[in-house]
C-alpha positions in Angstrom: -3.0 -24.0 42.4 -5.4 -25.6 44.7 -8.6 -24.2 46.4 -8.3 -26.5 49.5 -6.4 -23.3 51.5 -8.4 -20.6 50.1 -10.6 -18.5 52.1 -13.8 -17.0 50.3 -14.0 -12.9 50.6 -17.7 -13.1 50.5 -18.6 -16.0 53.1 -15.3 -16.3 55.0 -15.5 -20.2 54.7 -13.0 -22.3 52.5 -13.7 -22.5 49.1 -13.4 -26.2 48.5 -16.8 -26.3 50.9 -18.6 -24.2 48.2 -21.2 -22.6 50.8 -21.8 -19.6 48.5 -22.3 -18.7 44.8 -19.0 -17.4 44.6 -17.2 -20.1 46.1 -18.8 -22.8 44.1 -18.2 -20.7 40.7 -14.4 -20.2 41.9 -14.2 -24.0 42.8 -15.7 -25.3 39.4 -13.1 -22.7 37.5 -10.1 -23.9 39.4 -11.1 -27.4 38.9 -11.9 -27.5 35.1 -8.3 -27.1 33.3 -7.1 -28.3 29.7 -9.3 -27.8 26.5 -12.7 -28.7 26.1 -12.6 -30.2 29.5 -9.8 -32.7 28.9 -6.8 -32.9 31.1 -3.2 -31.4 30.1 -2.0 -34.9 30.3 -4.8 -36.4 28.0 -4.0 -33.8 25.5 -0.1 -34.5 25.6 -1.0 -38.1 25.1 -3.3 -37.1 22.4 -0.6 -35.0 20.5 1.9 -37.8 20.7 -0.4 -40.6 19.4 -0.9 -37.9 16.5 2.7 -37.2 15.9 3.1 -41.1 15.6 0.3 -41.8 13.4 1.6 -38.8 11.1 5.1 -40.4 11.2 3.7 -44.2 10.4 1.6 -42.7 7.6 4.5 -40.9 6.0 6.6 -43.8 6.1 4.0 -46.2 4.5 3.2 -43.9 1.9 6.8 -43.3 1.2 6.6 -39.5 1.3 
C-alpha cells in the first residue's frame, strides 16, 4: 500500500505531504517495512546467501 492517495482524517491533506504529526507518523510507519529497517528483498537475499554458505560448509566438511 502507498500513502500517495491517502487523505489524513486530522488535517484533510494528502498523507504523503506530512503536514501534521499524524500524517508524518503514518507516512513513516508505511515506509518502514522489513526487519530492523531492512527491505524484504534484502532479507530474502541474506537468507539465500546463508543457505548457500551452509551447503558449502556441509559439502567441504563432509557432513
